[in-house]
C-alpha positions as CSV (number, residue, x, y, z in Angstrom):
1,M,171.2,154.3,132.3
2,R,170.0,151.9,129.9
3,R,170.9,148.8,131.8
4,I,169.3,149.9,135.3
5,F,166.0,150.6,132.6
6,C,166.6,147.3,131.2
7,F,166.5,145.6,134.8
8,L,163.7,147.4,136.0
9,L,161.8,146.4,132.6
10,V,163.0,142.8,133.3
11,G,161.6,142.8,137.1
12,L,158.2,144.4,136.4
13,M,157.8,141.6,133.8
14,L,158.9,138.7,135.9
15,C,156.4,140.7,138.8
16,A,153.8,140.6,136.1
17,C,153.9,137.3,135.4
18,A,153.8,135.8,138.9
19,S,150.9,137.7,139.4
20,K,149.5,136.0,136.5
21,E,150.3,132.7,137.7
22,E,148.9,133.5,141.4
23,R,146.2,134.5,139.8
24,K,145.1,131.5,138.0
25,A,145.9,129.8,140.8
26,E,143.5,131.2,143.2
27,L,140.9,131.1,140.6
28,F,141.3,127.3,140.4
29,R,141.1,127.0,144.3
30,S,137.9,129.0,144.4
31,G,136.6,127.2,141.5
32,L,137.3,123.5,142.7
33,A,136.0,125.0,146.4
34,L,133.1,126.4,144.6
35,E,132.5,122.9,143.1
36,Q,132.9,121.0,146.5
37,E,130.2,123.4,148.0
38,G,127.7,122.4,144.8
39,R,127.4,126.3,144.0
40,I,128.3,125.3,140.0
41,A,127.4,128.4,138.0
42,E,130.0,130.2,140.4
43,A,132.3,127.5,139.6
44,R,131.9,127.9,136.2
45,V,132.8,131.4,136.0
46,E,135.9,130.7,137.8
47,A,136.8,128.2,134.9
48,R,136.0,130.5,132.4
49,N,137.8,133.5,133.8
50,I,141.0,130.9,133.9
51,I,140.4,130.0,130.6
52,K,140.8,133.5,129.8
53,L,143.9,134.1,131.5
54,D,145.4,131.1,130.2
55,P,143.7,128.9,126.9
56,N,145.8,125.8,128.0
57,H,144.8,125.6,131.2
58,A,143.5,122.3,131.0
59,G,142.4,121.7,134.6
60,A,140.1,124.7,133.6
61,Y,138.0,122.9,131.2
62,L,138.4,119.6,133.4
63,L,136.4,121.9,135.8
64,L,134.0,123.3,133.3
65,A,133.6,119.8,132.1
66,R,132.4,118.5,135.4
67,C,130.0,121.7,135.6
68,A,128.3,120.7,132.5
69,L,127.6,117.1,133.3
70,T,126.1,118.2,136.7
71,D,123.9,120.6,134.5
72,Q,123.6,117.3,131.9
73,N,124.7,119.7,129.1
74,W,126.7,117.0,127.2
75,R,127.9,119.3,124.5
76,E,129.9,121.6,126.7
77,A,130.8,118.4,129.1
78,Y,132.3,116.7,125.6
79,A,133.7,119.9,124.7
80,G,135.6,120.6,127.9
81,F,136.9,117.0,128.3
82,Q,137.9,117.1,124.8
83,R,140.0,120.0,125.2
84,A,141.8,119.1,128.1
85,A,142.7,115.4,126.5
86,E,144.3,117.6,123.8
87,L,146.3,119.8,125.9
88,E,147.0,116.4,128.1
89,P,147.0,113.4,126.4
90,E,147.6,111.1,129.2
91,N,144.9,112.9,131.6
92,V,143.1,110.1,132.6
93,E,140.1,111.9,134.3
94,A,140.1,114.2,130.3
95,L,140.0,110.4,128.8
96,L,137.5,108.8,130.7
97,G,135.1,111.9,130.7
98,V,135.4,111.7,126.5
99,G,134.6,107.9,126.8
100,R,131.9,108.2,128.8
101,I,130.0,110.9,126.8
102,Y,130.8,108.4,124.0
103,L,129.3,105.6,125.6
104,L,126.2,107.6,126.3
105,S,125.6,109.0,123.0
106,G,125.6,105.3,121.8
107,D,128.9,105.3,120.1
108,T,130.3,102.0,121.6
109,A,133.3,101.3,119.3
110,K,134.8,104.7,120.2
111,A,134.2,104.5,124.3
112,E,136.0,100.7,123.5
113,E,138.8,102.6,121.8
114,I,139.3,105.5,124.8
115,S,138.8,102.4,127.4
116,G,142.2,101.4,125.5
117,Q,144.2,104.6,126.0
118,V,143.4,104.7,129.3
119,L,144.4,101.2,130.6
120,R,147.4,101.7,128.3
121,I,148.2,104.4,130.9
122,D,147.1,103.1,134.2
123,P,146.4,99.0,133.4
124,A,144.9,98.7,136.6
125,S,142.2,101.8,136.5
126,K,138.9,100.5,137.7
127,D,137.1,103.4,136.0
128,G,138.9,102.2,132.4
129,K,137.6,98.1,133.1
130,L,134.3,100.0,133.7
131,L,134.1,102.2,130.7
132,R,135.3,99.1,128.7
133,A,132.8,96.6,130.4
134,G,129.9,99.4,129.5
135,A,131.0,99.7,125.8
136,M,130.9,95.7,125.9
137,L,127.0,95.6,127.4
138,R,125.7,98.4,125.5
139,A,127.4,96.4,122.1
140,K,125.2,93.2,123.7
141,R,128.9,91.5,124.5
142,F,127.4,90.3,127.3
143,G,130.5,87.7,128.1
144,E,133.4,89.6,127.7
145,A,131.3,92.4,129.4
146,E,131.4,90.0,132.1
147,A,134.9,89.2,132.0
148,Q,136.1,93.0,132.8
149,L,133.5,93.2,135.4
150,D,135.3,90.1,136.7
151,D,138.4,91.9,136.5
152,V,136.9,94.7,138.8
153,F,135.4,92.8,141.7
154,A,138.6,91.2,142.0
155,Q,140.2,95.0,143.0
156,D,137.0,96.1,144.3
157,P,134.7,93.8,145.6
158,H,132.2,96.4,146.8
159,N,132.0,98.5,143.6
160,E,128.9,100.0,143.3
161,D,129.1,100.6,139.3
162,A,130.0,97.0,139.1
163,F,126.9,95.9,140.9
164,I,124.8,97.8,138.6
165,A,126.8,97.0,135.4
166,L,126.5,92.9,136.4
167,S,122.7,93.1,137.0
168,V,122.1,94.9,133.8
169,I,124.0,92.2,131.7
170,Y,122.1,89.7,134.1
171,A,118.4,91.5,133.2
172,E,119.4,91.5,129.7
173,T,120.0,88.0,129.2
174,G,116.9,87.3,130.6
175,R,118.0,86.3,134.6
176,V,115.9,88.8,136.2
177,D,116.6,86.8,139.8
178,Q,119.8,86.7,139.3
179,A,119.9,90.7,138.6
180,L,118.3,91.6,141.7
181,A,120.4,89.0,143.7
182,V,123.6,90.8,142.4
183,V,122.3,94.5,143.5
184,L,121.0,93.0,147.4
185,R,124.3,91.4,147.3
186,G,126.1,95.1,146.7
187,M,123.7,96.5,149.4
188,E,125.2,94.2,152.1
189,T,128.2,96.1,152.3
190,R,126.5,99.4,150.6
191,P,123.5,99.5,152.5
192,E,122.9,103.1,151.9
193,S,123.5,103.2,148.6
194,R,120.8,105.3,146.7
195,V,122.1,104.0,143.1
196,L,121.4,100.2,144.5
197,H,118.2,101.0,146.1
198,F,116.8,102.7,142.6
199,R,118.2,99.5,141.0
200,A,116.3,97.4,143.0
201,A,113.1,98.5,142.7
202,N,112.8,99.1,139.3
203,L,114.2,95.3,139.1
204,A,111.3,94.0,141.8
205,A,108.9,96.2,139.9
206,D,109.7,94.9,136.8
207,S,109.3,90.9,138.0
208,G,106.2,92.3,139.4
209,D,107.2,92.2,142.9
210,M,105.8,95.5,144.0
211,A,105.9,95.1,147.8
212,A,110.1,94.4,147.2
213,A,110.0,97.7,145.1
214,E,108.1,99.9,147.6
215,K,110.4,99.0,150.0
216,H,113.5,99.8,148.3
217,L,111.5,103.3,147.4
218,L,110.6,103.9,150.7
219,R,113.8,103.2,152.0
220,L,115.3,106.0,149.4
221,K,113.2,108.2,150.5
222,E,114.8,107.6,154.4
223,L,117.9,108.0,152.7
224,D,117.1,111.6,150.9
225,P,113.9,113.0,152.3
226,E,114.0,116.4,150.0
227,N,114.7,114.2,147.0
228,R,111.1,115.1,144.7
229,G,112.8,112.5,142.3
230,V,111.7,109.8,144.7
231,M,108.2,110.6,145.3
232,V,107.6,110.9,141.2
233,L,109.0,107.3,141.4
234,L,106.7,106.3,144.3
235,A,103.2,107.6,142.7
236,S,104.8,106.0,139.5
237,L,105.1,103.2,140.9
238,Y,101.7,103.4,143.3
239,E,100.0,104.0,139.5
240,R,101.2,100.7,138.2
241,M,99.9,99.1,141.3
242,G,96.4,100.8,140.8
243,D,96.3,102.7,144.1
244,A,95.1,106.1,142.7
245,A,94.8,107.4,145.7
246,R,98.1,106.7,147.0
247,V,99.1,108.3,143.8
248,E,97.2,111.6,143.9
249,G,97.9,112.2,147.4
250,I,101.8,112.4,147.2
251,L,101.4,114.5,143.6
252,T,98.9,116.7,145.8
253,G,101.4,117.1,148.4
254,M,104.5,117.7,146.5
255,L,102.1,121.0,144.6
256,E,101.4,121.9,148.3
257,A,104.7,121.9,149.2
258,D,106.0,123.8,146.2
259,P,102.7,125.9,144.8
260,A,105.0,127.8,142.0
261,S,106.5,124.5,140.6
262,E,105.8,123.8,137.5
263,E,107.1,120.3,137.3
264,A,104.4,119.9,140.4
265,R,101.5,120.9,139.1
266,L,102.1,119.3,135.6
267,R,102.2,116.0,137.1
268,L,99.4,116.0,138.8
269,V,97.5,117.5,136.1
270,E,98.5,114.4,133.7
271,F,97.5,112.2,136.2
272,L,94.3,113.8,136.8
273,A,93.3,113.7,133.0
274,R,94.6,110.1,132.7
275,H,92.2,109.5,135.4
276,G,88.8,111.0,134.0
277,K,89.2,113.9,136.0
278,A,89.3,116.7,133.2
279,D,87.5,119.4,135.5
280,E,89.8,119.3,138.2
281,A,92.7,119.1,136.0
282,K,91.3,122.4,134.2
283,G,90.8,124.3,137.7
284,L,94.4,123.5,138.8
285,I,95.6,124.8,135.7
286,G,93.4,128.1,135.6
287,A,94.4,128.0,139.8
288,T,98.3,129.0,139.0
289,P,99.4,131.6,141.0
290,D,100.9,133.5,137.9
291,G,98.7,132.3,135.1
292,P,99.2,129.0,133.3
293,T,102.9,129.1,131.8
294,P,103.1,127.9,128.3
295,K,103.6,123.8,129.4
296,L,100.3,124.3,131.4
297,R,99.0,125.9,128.7
298,L,100.0,122.8,126.5
299,A,98.7,120.9,129.2
300,L,95.3,122.2,129.1
301,A,94.7,121.4,125.0
302,A,96.3,117.8,125.7
303,V,93.2,117.8,128.4
304,H,90.6,119.0,125.8
305,A,91.9,116.4,123.3
306,A,91.7,113.7,126.3
307,T,87.9,114.5,127.2
308,G,87.2,114.5,123.2
309,D,87.0,118.3,123.0
310,M,88.9,118.9,119.6
311,A,87.2,122.4,119.1
312,G,88.8,123.5,122.5
313,A,92.2,121.8,121.9
314,E,92.3,123.6,118.9
315,A,91.6,127.3,120.3
316,A,93.9,126.2,123.0
317,L,97.2,125.6,121.1
318,T,95.9,128.0,118.3
319,A,96.5,130.7,121.2
320,L,99.9,129.4,122.3
321,A,101.6,129.1,118.6
322,E,100.5,132.5,118.2
323,D,102.1,133.8,121.7
324,A,105.4,135.7,120.5
325,A,106.2,135.1,124.5
326,A,105.7,131.2,124.1
327,G,109.6,130.1,123.3
328,P,109.6,126.5,122.4
329,A,105.7,125.9,124.0
330,G,104.7,127.6,120.6
331,I,106.7,125.6,118.5
332,E,105.0,122.3,120.4
333,A,101.9,123.8,119.9
334,R,102.0,124.2,116.0
335,L,103.4,120.5,115.7
336,R,100.7,119.2,117.8
337,M,98.6,121.2,115.9
338,S,99.8,119.6,112.6
339,E,99.4,116.5,114.1
340,I,95.5,117.2,114.6
341,R,95.0,118.3,111.3
342,L,97.0,115.3,109.6
343,R,94.7,113.3,110.9
344,R,91.4,114.5,109.9
345,G,93.0,114.6,106.8
346,D,93.6,118.4,106.2
347,R,97.7,117.5,104.8
348,D,97.8,121.1,103.5
349,G,96.8,122.6,106.6
350,A,99.3,120.1,108.9
351,L,101.8,121.3,106.1
352,A,101.1,125.0,106.7
353,E,101.9,124.4,110.4
354,V,105.1,122.9,110.3
355,D,106.3,125.1,107.9
356,E,105.7,127.6,110.3
357,V,107.9,126.1,112.6
358,L,110.6,125.7,110.3
359,R,110.5,129.1,109.3
360,V,110.7,129.9,112.8
361,N,113.6,127.5,113.5
362,P,114.9,125.8,109.9
363,A,117.2,123.3,111.8
364,D,114.3,121.6,113.9
365,A,114.4,117.9,113.5
366,R,110.7,117.0,114.4
367,A,109.4,119.7,112.0
368,H,111.3,118.3,109.1
369,A,110.1,114.4,110.2
370,A,106.5,115.6,110.1
371,R,107.0,117.3,106.8
372,G,108.1,114.0,105.6
373,R,105.3,112.1,106.8
374,I,102.9,114.3,104.8
375,F,105.3,114.2,101.8
376,M,104.4,110.5,101.9
377,L,101.0,110.5,102.5
378,Q,100.8,112.9,99.3
379,D,103.1,110.7,97.1
380,R,105.9,113.0,97.4
381,F,108.2,110.6,97.8
382,E,111.6,112.6,96.7
383,E,110.8,115.6,98.8
384,A,110.0,112.9,101.6
385,L,113.2,111.6,101.5
386,A,115.1,114.9,101.8
387,E,113.1,116.0,104.6
388,L,113.7,112.7,106.6
389,R,117.2,112.4,105.7
390,I,117.8,115.8,107.3
391,A,115.8,114.7,110.3
392,L,117.8,111.7,110.6
393,H,121.2,113.5,110.4
394,D,120.1,115.5,113.5
395,A,118.8,112.8,115.4
396,P,120.5,109.4,114.4
397,D,118.5,107.3,116.7
398,D,115.3,107.9,115.7
399,M,113.6,104.6,114.6
400,A,110.4,106.3,113.2
401,V,112.4,108.5,110.9
402,A,114.3,105.5,110.0
403,V,111.5,103.3,109.2
404,L,109.8,106.2,106.9
405,M,113.2,106.9,104.9
406,A,113.2,103.3,104.1
407,R,109.4,103.3,103.2
408,A,110.5,106.3,100.9
409,Q,113.5,104.3,99.2
410,F,111.0,101.4,98.5
411,A,108.3,103.7,96.9
412,L,110.4,105.2,94.6
413,G,112.0,101.8,93.8
414,N,115.4,102.0,95.4
415,T,114.9,98.8,97.3
416,L,118.5,98.1,98.1
417,S,119.2,101.6,99.8
418,G,115.8,101.0,101.7
419,V,117.6,97.2,103.0
420,E,120.7,98.9,103.1
421,A,119.6,101.9,105.4
422,L,117.3,99.3,107.6
423,R,120.1,96.9,108.0
424,N,122.9,99.8,108.7
425,F,120.2,101.1,111.5
426,L,120.3,97.7,113.0
427,L,124.1,97.3,113.0
428,K,124.4,100.5,115.5
429,K,121.2,99.8,117.2
430,P,120.2,96.0,116.9
431,D,117.6,96.3,120.1
432,A,115.4,98.8,117.2
433,L,112.2,96.6,117.2
434,P,110.1,99.2,114.4
435,V,113.3,99.0,112.5
436,R,113.7,95.0,112.6
437,L,110.0,94.6,112.1
438,E,110.1,97.0,109.0
439,L,113.1,95.1,107.1
440,A,111.2,91.8,108.1
441,A,107.9,93.2,106.3
442,Y,109.8,94.1,103.8
443,H,111.2,90.3,103.2
444,Q,107.6,89.2,103.2
445,R,106.2,91.4,100.8
446,A,109.3,90.6,98.4
447,G,107.9,86.9,98.8
448,E,110.9,86.0,100.7
449,P,109.4,84.5,104.6
450,D,112.6,82.7,105.2
451,A,114.8,86.0,105.2
452,A,111.9,88.0,106.9
453,L,112.2,85.2,109.7
454,A,116.2,85.0,109.8
455,V,115.9,89.2,110.0
456,L,113.4,88.7,113.4
457,Q,115.1,85.9,115.0
458,G,118.3,88.3,114.7
459,G,116.8,90.3,117.3
460,Q,117.1,87.8,120.4
461,N,118.7,89.0,123.5
462,G,120.7,87.1,125.2
463,G,118.5,83.8,124.7
464,R,115.3,86.1,124.8
465,M,112.8,86.6,121.9
466,P,111.2,90.0,122.3
467,A,107.4,89.2,122.0
468,Q,106.6,91.7,119.4
469,L,109.2,89.7,117.0
470,M,107.7,86.2,118.3
471,L,103.9,87.4,117.1
472,A,105.5,88.7,113.6
473,M,107.3,85.6,113.4
474,G,104.0,83.8,114.3
475,D,102.2,85.7,111.7
476,I,104.5,84.9,109.0
477,E,104.4,81.1,109.5
478,A,100.7,81.5,110.1
479,R,100.3,83.2,106.1
480,R,102.1,80.6,104.9
481,E,100.0,77.6,106.0
482,H,102.9,76.6,108.7
483,F,100.1,76.2,111.5
484,D,102.2,74.5,114.0
485,A,105.1,76.5,114.1
486,A,102.8,79.5,114.1
487,E,101.1,77.9,117.2
488,I,104.7,77.4,118.8
489,Y,105.5,81.3,118.4
490,Y,101.9,82.7,119.3
491,R,102.1,80.2,122.6
492,Q,105.7,81.5,123.4
493,A,104.8,85.0,123.2
494,A,101.4,85.1,124.9
495,Q,103.8,83.8,128.1
496,E,104.8,87.3,128.0
497,K,102.0,89.5,130.0
498,E,102.1,92.6,127.9
499,A,101.8,90.3,124.8
500,H,99.0,87.0,126.5
501,A,96.0,89.3,125.0
502,P,97.5,89.7,121.5
503,A,99.1,86.0,121.0
504,L,95.6,84.1,122.3
505,L,93.3,86.3,120.1
506,R,95.7,85.9,116.8
507,L,96.0,81.8,117.9
508,G,92.2,82.3,118.2
509,S,91.6,84.0,114.6
510,M,94.4,81.6,113.2
511,H,92.0,78.7,113.9
512,G,89.1,80.1,113.1
513,G,90.6,80.8,109.9
514,R,91.4,77.0,109.2
515,K,87.2,76.3,110.1
516,D,88.6,74.6,113.3
517,W,86.0,76.0,115.1
518,D,86.5,74.1,118.5
519,A,90.0,75.0,118.8
520,A,89.1,78.6,117.9
521,R,86.4,78.7,120.9
522,R,88.8,76.8,123.3
523,T,91.3,79.8,122.8
524,F,89.3,82.4,123.1
525,D,87.9,80.6,126.5
526,E,91.1,80.9,128.0
527,L,91.9,84.4,127.0
528,L,88.2,85.2,128.7
529,L,89.8,82.8,131.5
530,A,92.6,84.6,132.3
531,S,91.6,88.3,131.2
532,P,87.5,88.3,131.4
533,D,88.0,92.0,130.4
534,A,89.2,91.0,127.3
535,H,86.7,92.2,124.8
536,G,88.6,90.9,122.0
537,G,88.3,87.3,123.1
538,A,84.0,87.9,123.4
539,E,84.3,89.2,120.0
540,G,85.8,86.4,118.9
541,V,83.6,83.9,120.9
542,V,80.3,85.2,119.2
543,A,82.3,85.4,115.5
544,V,83.7,81.5,116.1
545,E,79.7,80.7,116.7
546,L,78.4,82.9,114.4
547,A,80.8,81.3,111.4
548,A,80.1,77.7,112.5
549,G,76.4,78.2,112.0
550,R,75.5,78.4,115.7
551,G,73.8,81.7,115.4
552,E,71.2,80.7,119.0
553,A,74.3,79.4,120.7
554,A,76.2,83.0,119.7
555,L,72.8,85.2,120.4
556,A,72.4,83.3,124.1
557,W,76.1,83.5,125.2
558,A,76.4,87.2,124.4
559,A,72.9,87.3,126.2
560,E,74.4,85.9,129.5
561,R,77.7,87.6,129.0
562,S,75.4,90.8,129.1
563,A,73.4,89.7,131.9
564,T,76.3,88.7,133.8
565,R,78.2,91.8,133.2
566,P,75.1,94.5,134.2
567,A,77.4,97.6,134.2
568,D,79.3,96.8,130.7
569,P,78.2,98.8,128.1
570,L,80.5,96.5,125.3
571,A,78.5,93.7,126.7
572,A,75.9,94.9,126.0
573,D,76.6,96.1,122.6
574,L,77.7,92.9,121.3
575,L,74.4,91.6,122.5
576,G,73.0,94.1,120.1
577,R,75.0,93.4,117.1
578,T,75.1,89.6,117.4
579,A,71.0,89.9,117.2
580,L,71.2,92.5,114.2
581,R,73.7,89.9,112.6
582,L,70.7,87.6,112.9
583,G,67.8,89.6,112.1
584,N,66.4,89.8,115.1
585,V,65.9,93.9,115.3
586,D,63.8,93.7,118.1
587,E,66.5,92.5,120.8
588,A,69.1,94.3,118.8
589,E,67.3,97.7,119.7
590,K,66.9,96.7,123.1
591,A,70.4,95.9,123.6
592,F,71.3,98.8,122.5
593,R,69.2,101.0,124.6
594,E,71.0,98.7,127.1
595,A,74.3,99.9,126.3
596,Q,73.0,104.0,126.0
597,R,71.4,103.1,129.5
598,R,74.8,101.7,131.2
599,A,76.8,104.7,129.3
600,P,75.3,107.5,128.9
601,E,77.9,109.4,127.5
602,W,79.0,107.0,125.1
603,S,77.8,108.0,121.4
604,V,78.3,104.6,119.8
605,P,74.8,103.5,121.0
606,S,72.9,106.1,119.5
607,A,74.8,105.8,116.2
608,R,73.9,101.9,116.1
609,L,70.2,102.6,116.7
610,A,70.6,105.6,114.2
611,G,71.6,102.7,111.4
612,L,69.1,100.4,112.3
613,Y,66.7,102.8,112.0
614,A,68.0,103.8,108.9
615,S,67.9,100.5,107.3
616,T,64.1,99.4,108.5
617,G,62.6,102.8,107.1
618,R,62.4,104.6,110.5
619,K,64.3,107.9,109.1
620,D,62.8,110.3,111.6
621,T,64.2,108.3,114.3
622,A,66.9,107.5,112.7
623,V,67.6,111.5,112.4
624,A,67.0,111.6,116.1
625,E,69.4,109.3,117.4
626,C,72.1,110.8,115.0
627,R,71.6,114.0,116.7
628,A,71.9,112.2,119.7
629,A,74.9,111.0,119.1
630,L,76.6,113.9,117.9
631,A,75.5,115.7,120.8
632,K,77.4,113.1,122.6
633,N,80.4,113.3,120.3
634,P,80.3,116.3,117.9
635,D,83.5,115.0,115.5
636,S,82.0,111.6,114.8
637,V,82.2,111.2,111.0
638,P,79.7,108.1,110.7
639,E,76.7,109.8,112.3
640,A,77.8,113.0,110.4
641,L,77.6,111.3,107.1
642,L,74.4,109.4,107.8
643,L,72.7,112.5,109.3
644,G,73.5,114.2,105.9
645,Q,72.3,111.5,103.7
646,L,68.9,111.1,105.6
647,L,68.6,114.5,105.4
648,Q,69.3,114.7,101.7
649,L,66.8,111.8,101.1
650,G,63.9,113.3,103.8
651,G,64.4,116.7,101.2
652,E,66.0,118.9,103.8
653,T,69.2,119.4,101.3
654,A,70.0,123.0,103.5
655,E,71.1,121.2,106.5
656,A,72.3,118.2,104.2
657,E,74.4,120.6,102.4
658,A,75.8,122.4,105.3
659,I,76.6,119.1,106.7
660,F,79.1,117.7,104.0
661,R,80.6,121.1,104.0
662,K,81.6,121.6,107.4
663,L,83.2,117.6,107.0
664,L,84.9,118.6,104.1
665,V,86.6,121.7,105.9
666,R,87.8,119.5,109.0
667,Y,88.5,116.5,106.6
668,P,89.4,117.5,103.1
669,E,90.1,114.4,101.7
670,L,87.1,112.6,103.0
671,Q,85.6,111.0,99.9
672,P,82.2,110.0,100.7
673,A,81.6,113.6,102.1
674,A,82.9,114.9,98.8
675,N,80.4,112.3,97.0
676,N,77.6,113.4,98.9
677,L,77.4,117.0,98.4
678,A,78.7,116.6,94.6
679,Y,75.1,114.4,94.1
680,L,73.2,116.7,96.1
681,L,74.2,119.7,94.2
682,V,73.8,118.2,90.9
683,S,70.3,116.7,91.9
684,H,68.5,120.1,92.3
685,D,65.8,120.6,89.9
686,A,67.7,123.3,88.2
687,P,71.1,123.4,89.2
688,T,73.7,126.5,88.5
689,P,76.4,125.9,86.1
690,E,78.8,127.1,89.2
691,Q,77.0,124.5,90.8
692,L,77.7,121.6,88.6
693,T,81.5,122.6,88.1
694,E,81.8,122.5,91.9
695,A,80.1,119.0,92.0
696,L,82.3,118.1,88.9
697,A,85.2,118.7,91.1
698,L,84.3,117.0,93.9
699,A,83.2,113.4,92.1
700,T,86.1,113.4,90.0
701,R,88.0,113.8,93.6
702,A,85.3,111.0,95.1
703,S,86.1,109.0,92.4
704,A,89.8,109.0,92.6
705,S,89.8,105.3,94.3
706,G,87.1,103.6,92.3
707,D,84.4,104.0,94.6
708,P,81.5,103.0,92.2
709,S,78.9,105.2,93.7
710,A,81.2,107.9,93.1
711,L,81.4,107.2,89.5
712,D,77.9,106.9,89.3
713,T,78.1,110.7,90.7
714,V,81.0,112.0,88.1
715,G,78.6,109.9,85.4
716,W,75.2,111.8,86.0
717,V,77.2,115.3,86.5
718,H,78.3,114.6,82.8
719,Y,75.4,114.3,82.0
720,R,73.9,117.6,83.4
721,L,76.6,119.1,81.6
722,G,75.6,117.7,78.6
723,D,78.3,115.4,78.0
724,K,76.4,112.3,77.5
725,D,79.7,110.4,76.3
726,A,81.8,110.6,78.9
727,A,78.3,110.1,81.1
728,L,78.0,106.7,79.9
729,Q,81.9,105.7,79.8
730,F,81.1,106.5,83.9
731,L,77.6,105.0,84.4
732,R,78.7,101.8,83.0
733,K,81.9,101.2,84.8
734,A,79.5,101.9,88.0
735,H,76.8,100.1,86.9
736,E,79.1,96.9,86.3
737,S,80.1,97.0,90.2
738,L,76.7,98.2,91.5
739,P,74.4,96.3,89.1
740,E,71.3,95.8,92.0
741,D,71.5,99.8,92.7
742,P,68.2,101.5,92.0
743,A,69.9,105.1,91.0
744,V,73.2,103.7,89.1
745,T,70.2,101.9,87.2
746,Y,68.3,104.4,86.5
747,H,71.0,106.9,85.4
748,L,72.4,104.6,82.8
749,A,69.0,103.9,81.6
750,R,68.1,107.5,81.2
751,V,71.9,108.1,79.6
752,L,71.1,104.9,77.3
753,A,67.5,106.5,76.3
754,D,69.1,109.8,75.4
755,L,71.7,108.5,73.4
756,G,68.5,106.3,71.1
757,Q,70.0,103.0,72.7
758,T,65.9,102.6,73.9
759,G,66.4,98.6,73.9
760,E,68.9,98.2,76.2
761,A,67.5,100.8,78.4
762,R,64.1,99.6,78.3
763,E,65.7,96.4,79.3
764,L,67.6,97.6,82.3
765,L,64.3,99.8,83.8
766,T,62.1,96.6,83.2
767,A,64.4,94.2,85.7
768,L,64.7,97.6,87.5
769,L,60.8,98.1,88.9
770,A,60.1,94.6,88.6
771,R,63.0,93.9,91.9
772,T,62.1,97.0,93.5
773,Q,59.3,100.3,94.1
774,D,61.5,101.6,96.8
775,F,63.6,104.4,95.3
776,A,63.8,108.1,95.1
777,E,63.7,108.2,91.3
778,L,61.1,106.0,90.8
779,A,58.2,108.1,89.2
780,Q,60.9,109.6,87.0
781,A,62.2,105.6,85.8
782,R,58.5,104.9,85.2
783,E,58.0,107.9,83.0
784,L,61.4,107.2,81.1
785,L,59.9,103.6,80.1
786,G,56.5,104.6,79.5
787,G,58.3,107.2,76.8
788,I,60.5,104.4,75.1
């Protein structure tokens, strides 16, 4: 009986095993079929079900990894390929998957190591050779990469990936025409290759052949009519070509085809905002079928900011940040709020926003980077370094964070650590231009121009030198007065379209600095001939003529430019500033009024007129122009400061005080506002102890940079507090820097007289009243002189 039971048990076990194996096989077949049909989510479920039955099923891990690749979930894809490779160390698909993800992440050494493993298993593997070529290409070993591709072409003359890789090598080494020719050769045998058409379109656009780029994109559209990505690329191309109408038509058509598409609506909103159609952009956001999504609310804040409506931008971001359902967009809103507050000088407010982000998500790399930037501005370098290390650990390729980390090290005196960090980053990413420029700048500051040049020259890429590096090398040579070498670099940089204007501006300025006026003028004329709208070139011409003592020529040239460009407000503004520089107030006023007419919404002409009227004693008119400028640009600081000062001088102290306090709420570090408010408070006939205490704190903050006007205010506050010895100390420093300032002279004389040093006080007052009778304390100065 026992033997019969044993046989039954064994039979049941065998049946169960067979059932389990059959179930796995059935699930695997189903998963592969679903993958083939493009039903990725369902295929992933089948793969996971297999792994539950058999945690060591390599095929299931490969299926899971391929599904993750389709969704661009690189982390999950890597985990799947890696696990499959552990289970089957000679599984070529698994190894290739691991190697390709290493390549995508920039770890070229690991990718090349994996390619070696693949080629040891299968020396003829085209994919193994392509992986090795890709690793060599990313490492800038172009000759070795090309040799690997020759092997691939020998096996497969029509290999699409090889054509793409070879075109990248040619483009990276400055042979754009050959890069395009390679892609076109590939199309001869693969005329319907979407990848080749896409590559050809990019190469053609980069070389300026927009018609060819358009042809390839239109062919892509024919090959894949439902691909919205192709339409986006076409829109991008037309925008580069300046054909805004076609861009808007494409983006509008995409939204009409799918009104619920957040992406389509966002693209159209961003386009409209870029092209000055803010009201249309806002209307489009408001017309969202189910109400604006968090991303669209972010876009609304950006539209407000683009039009100068910072109050609207802050309101939109604040509402989004406080919306618990906003998700990642709420965090993004706080980061943007932090940037806005930082730009206006509110470092504490910026830090509070970042801290809130980190409370919600302690691992947010961008928040740690932002915290590091704020600490750097506050000279808290140790804390900045700690934050930036966290940020760089989570985002190791972030060039901006790497640069900030080095600056923190330099500020702490850890020079070697800073230099080593920059060099290590460049070993990993040789084309990281901001890092290379930072390292060169360090050597330049250290008085090592040759080392700086060597760092910059190391940025050559296949014999080509990026324009930014050539400009930097020109700057170094110009500083050490190697003018011929500097001119060579500037001329080389000028051959690149994006650097043409900056290079010629630098060259013209260099000639001007050497007082070679004719060479400077020729250079600026050359720039304007190629780019008539280059306002920097126009500024350069006027500056050269004025510096050369040819004021009338400068005025005539500016007048002609303004007359021949009747719609250009910048030309009229330049004429006004030139006239003002030459003391021609009437001509300046006329030109600024013309600039105002040409650009009614531009606040600058009103600001210029306000300054002109203030300097010529027309205070009421100056106040009116300040108000006009602020009506157009409420966030403008210079006009608000000038208005406050004018009102203060006119005795309208309540409004002046309100202006200064409002500025300090928005910009707590704005020293002129702090100084002006302190002086206003201390100038009351009978300031209260609270007013004097506040005035001292404000003036002390304003004087931190050594500004002599602020030192005068600190001294005067100490005098009103009764501390005449401290007052004298500050007022002497202020008078040393501003010996002709009537208020500073009167304040010093007042304190000297009170301290019994009447001889020096009398001498100061006598000289003051002899040179001017136009200052606020005139009556007090006369009374003081009469009494000593």
